[in-house]
PALUM-309520 format. One record per residue: residue in one letter; x, y, z of N, C-alpha, C in turn. Coordinates in steps of 0.1 Angstrom, whole numbers, plus 5000, padded with zeros to 4 digits. Atoms other than C-alpha are relative to their C-alpha. Example, Ala and Ser with C-alpha at 12.3 -4.5 7.8 and 13.67 -1.06 7.14 Angstrom:
REM residues 2
A500949885000512349555078500950125000/S499149895000513749895071499250115008/
REM end
This chain:
REM residues 131
X498850015008005016727122499649994986/X500450005014004916787085500449874993/X499750125008004916507060501250034991/X498949995009008116457040499949904989/X500050095011008416307006501249925001/X498850094998010616007012500749964987/X499350035013011415976975501050114996/X499049895002013416296977501349985008/X498750014993017016326987500150125009/X499749894991018416547014500350134992/X499749895008019816766987498850074995/X501249945006016416816971499150065011/X500849954989014616867005500650135006/X499349884994017217127017500350104989/X499649905011017817286983501450035000/X498549984999021517246989500749894993/X499350115008023517056963501550015002/X498650004998027016966972500849964988/X499150055011029816936947500749885004/X499250124997032016636946500950035012/X499149984989034016586978501450044996/X498649965003037416756978501049955011/X499250064990038616557007499749855000/X500250155003039116177003499949925012/X500250094989038116047037498849924997/X501150095002035715757038498750075006/X501149934994033415967061499450104991/X500549905009033216257037499449944988/X500650065012032616037007498749945003/X501250074997029915837025498950115003/X501049904997028116157037499550064987/X500449955013028116297002499149914992/X500950115006026715966988498650005006/X501350014993024015957014499150114998/X500949885003022816307007499449994986/X500650015014022116196971499049884999/X500950115000020015896981498650055004/X501349974995016215916984499949965015/X500250044986015215907021499649865002/X500550134998013415587016501149894997/X498950095002016715427005501150005010/X499049994989018715537035500049885009/X500050114991019815237055500450045014/X499749964986020615227092501450065001/X498749944999024315297086500050154995/X500249865005023415607065499550095011/X500649924989021215737093501050025012/X499049994989023815657120501150104997/X498949915004026515837101499650144999/X500549865002024516147092499650065013/X500449954987022916177126501250025009/X498749984993026316127142500750124997/X499449875004027516427123499050125002/X501049904997024416617135499550074987/X500449945013023316667099498549964997/X501350025005019816707085499049935010/X500850074990018216607118498550014999/X501449985002014816747109499449894992/X500550105009014516487082500449865005/X499450144997016616197096499549955013/X500550054987015516177132498749935000/X501350075000011916087125500249864993/X499850135006013115807102500749905009/X499350084991015515677127499149955012/X500950044988013015687156498949914996/X501050105005010415507135500649865000/X499350145000012915217131500349965014/X499650034986014115237167498849965009/X501250044992010615217182499749864997/X500250145003010214887164501149915006/X498950084995013614767175501250095004/X499049904995015914987197501549954997/X498750055003018914767188500449994985/X499749995014018814837151501450064999/X498549975001022414877139500450054986/X499349975012024515037113501149904999/X498950095002027914897107501049995011/X499050004989029714957140499749895010/X500350104990027914757167498550005003/X501450014997024514647179499650125008/X500549894993022514947189500750134996/X499349875004024815207172499150114995/X500949905004021915387156499350075012/X500649944987020215437190501050095007/X499049924993023515557205500250134992/X499849885008023915807176498950105003/X501149914997020415947183500150065014/X499949964987021115967220501150115002/X498949894999024216197213499550134995/X500549875004022016467198499950095012/X500049904989022316777219498750045006/X501249974994019716877244499350134995/X500649895007019117207226499149964989/X500950055011017717017197498749955006/X501250064994015316827219499150105007/X500949904994014117137237499150064989/X500849945011013017277203499149904992/X500750115007011616937191499449905010/X500550084989009616807220499249884996/X500750125005007516567199501049894997/X499050105002010616397188500749955013/X499450054987012016387223499149905007/X501050104995008816207233500249874994/X499750135007009615947207501349945005/X498850064994013115907220499749945014/X500450064987011715857255499349874998/X500750135003009415587240501049894996/X499050105003012415417225500849955012/X499350034988014215427258499149915008/X501050094992011115277276500049864993/X500150135007010914997249501349925003/X498750064998014614927253500149945014/X499950044986014414917291499149885003/X500950114998011414687291500649874994/X499450125006013114447267501249955008/X498850044993016314457286499649935013/X500550064987014514377319499549864997/X500650135003012614087303501149904997/X498950085005015813947287500949965012/X499150034988017813977320499349905009/X500750104992015113787338500149864994/X499850135007015313507312501449955001/X498650044998019113507314500249945014/X499850044986019013477352499449865002/X500750134999016513187350500849904993/X499250095007018513017324501349965008/X498850034992021713047345499749925012/X500450074988019912927376499749854997/X500450135005018512627357501249914996/X498850075006021912537342501049965011/X499150044989023612507376499749885007/
REM end
């Protein structure tokens, strides 16, 4: 996978500069704002929102997956794990063409499943001990 300059914006990387939004929805406004931020300044909500719109996946999925491998439950502004859910909604055609990223998604899934299993064991023990 090629290295990307994280100090550049999506507009700079894609060479596509959008004019000011002509539709005043919060989604449109936030997408326009996020495209003007350097990649290194994108937060989980920016990633969730843009990936959820299937935008700029080549640049954004590696960033999201790097964060999710560390913690699959990283969140934007909707709910715990919403960034992961946004990534999981990317279509299978994309994953067919980007097998290295699919492998990373599979690793995030394994990390999540292992953590969930461990936590469920502790919850069960806690509940047994409290009765």
